[in-house]
N, C-alpha and C positions, 0 to 999 in steps of 0.2 A: 504494500501500499504506499502511494506516494505522500508526502509529508501534508499536501492540500486535503487529500481525502482524509486524512487522519485527523487533521483540525477541523473539517468539515463535520466528521464524525463524533468528534469530542463536542462541539458547539450544540448539535442536535441532542447528543445526553444530557448535556447541562440544560438545555431548553426543556426537555423532558422531565428532568426532575424538579425544576422549579416550576412547572406547570404551565409554562408559555404557550403550549399547544393546546390547553382546555378551550372548550366552547368557541372554536373558530367556525365560521361560516360553512356548512357542509359537513361537519364533523360527523363520521359515522356513516356516511354516502358513498356509495360507489363513485369512482371518478369518472366523468365523460370523456372517454379516449377518442371520441368522433368530434369533440369539439374542435374548429379549425379556426379560432378567433385569432390565433396567434400567426395565421397566414395571411398575406395580401390578399385582398379581394381579387384582384385578377390572377393570381395562381392558385386560387382555391380548387376550380374545377380539374386543372391538370393534376394536381396533387391528389384528389378524389379518383380520377382515372387512373394513376399508377397504384394508388392502395388497393384498388379494386382489381388490378392485374397483376397484383403480387409483386410489383416492381418497388426496389428499394433505392432509393437515391444514393449516388455515387459517394456521397460522404458517410452515410451509415455505413455502408459496405465497407468502405476502408476503415474506419474506426474499428468495424469488428474485426478486419484481418489484422489491424495493428495490435489489438488486444489478445487475439490469439497468438500471434507471434511472441509478444512479451511472456506470455504464458509458457510458451515452446521454449524460448530461450532459458527462461527460468529452472526448466526440467531437463536441459540438455547437458551431458556430461562431457561430450567431445568438444574439444577446442577448436576443431576444424569446423564442425557443424555449428557452434556456437556462433564464432565468426561470420559464417556465411549468412544465418539468420540475423545477425546484427547488422550488415550490411543491407540486407533487404530491408530491415526495420526503419533504417536511416532513409531509405530509397521513398519508403511509403510514407514517411514522417515528412519528408520534403513535400512530396506531393500533396499531402495534405495541407501543408502549409501555403503552398502556391495556390492551391484551390481556395483557401479561405481569404486570402489577400486579393484575387480578383473579384470576390463577393464585397 
């Protein structure tokens, strides 16, 4: 776990202990995962079509691949294999950075 995830987890635990998450709007109700208010109106139809077709946005697929590579690197004992995976991870991370810059 990286330092930012650890800090976030600690803050969430602290908030739970202090009761900061009690009596929030919608508490105890399921999340509406079909809510598309965060998507620009002109993009909603395209995202809905992609979702219904089972297509994942490139960024999401790339992030999953990066996470899987990190796990694989952790579990690899061969120095040669680890070096190969780390090179691949650097390439993917660079690709993701470039994609985010363009947006």
